[in-house]
C-alpha positions in Angstrom: 110.0 113.9 118.7 111.0 113.5 115.1 110.1 116.5 113.0 110.0 116.1 109.2 109.1 118.4 106.3 106.8 117.0 103.6 105.0 118.5 100.5 101.5 117.5 99.5 101.4 114.0 98.1 104.6 112.9 100.0 104.4 110.2 102.7 106.0 109.3 106.0 106.2 105.5 106.6 105.9 104.0 110.1 107.0 100.4 110.1 105.7 98.2 107.4 102.0 98.8 107.8 101.4 102.5 108.5 101.8 105.5 106.2 100.9 109.2 106.7 100.3 111.3 103.6 100.2 115.1 103.4 97.0 115.5 101.4 96.6 119.3 101.4 98.3 122.4 103.0 96.2 125.5 103.5 96.3 128.7 105.6 96.5 127.5 109.2 95.7 123.8 108.4 97.3 120.7 107.1 95.1 117.8 105.9 96.7 114.4 106.3 95.7 110.9 105.5 96.6 107.8 107.4 96.7 104.3 106.0 96.9 101.6 108.7 95.5 98.2 109.6 91.8 98.2 110.3 92.2 97.0 113.8 94.3 100.0 114.8 92.3 102.8 116.4 93.2 106.3 115.2 92.0 109.2 117.3 92.5 112.9 117.3 94.3 113.9 120.5 91.4 115.9 121.9 89.1 112.9 121.7 91.6 110.6 123.5 91.2 112.5 126.7 94.9 112.4 127.6 95.8 108.8 128.4 92.2 107.5 128.6 90.1 106.8 125.5 86.6 108.2 125.3 84.0 105.6 126.2 81.5 107.2 123.7 81.6 105.1 120.5 80.4 108.2 118.5 83.6 110.0 119.5 85.7 107.1 118.2 83.8 106.8 114.9 84.0 110.5 114.3 87.8 110.5 114.7 88.6 107.5 112.5 90.5 108.4 109.4 89.1 106.5 106.5 91.2 106.2 103.4 89.8 108.3 100.6 90.0 108.1 96.9 93.3 109.9 96.1 91.6 111.8 93.2 88.9 113.1 95.6 90.5 113.7 99.1 
């Protein structure tokens, strides 16, 4: 596992098409934003059910990270 330190507003790039931005750091929580191609499914680990994806479309929709306006994260 690669472990990196970032400050709010700083990004981590994965390949040419994926970036992860630290949006906000608070007590006990880090808010991140993910920019990726629309055909790439992004899930929180607890919804992925280990190696199997949830068959409930509501779970997948609730876990997608949708890019937000940088001025209003």
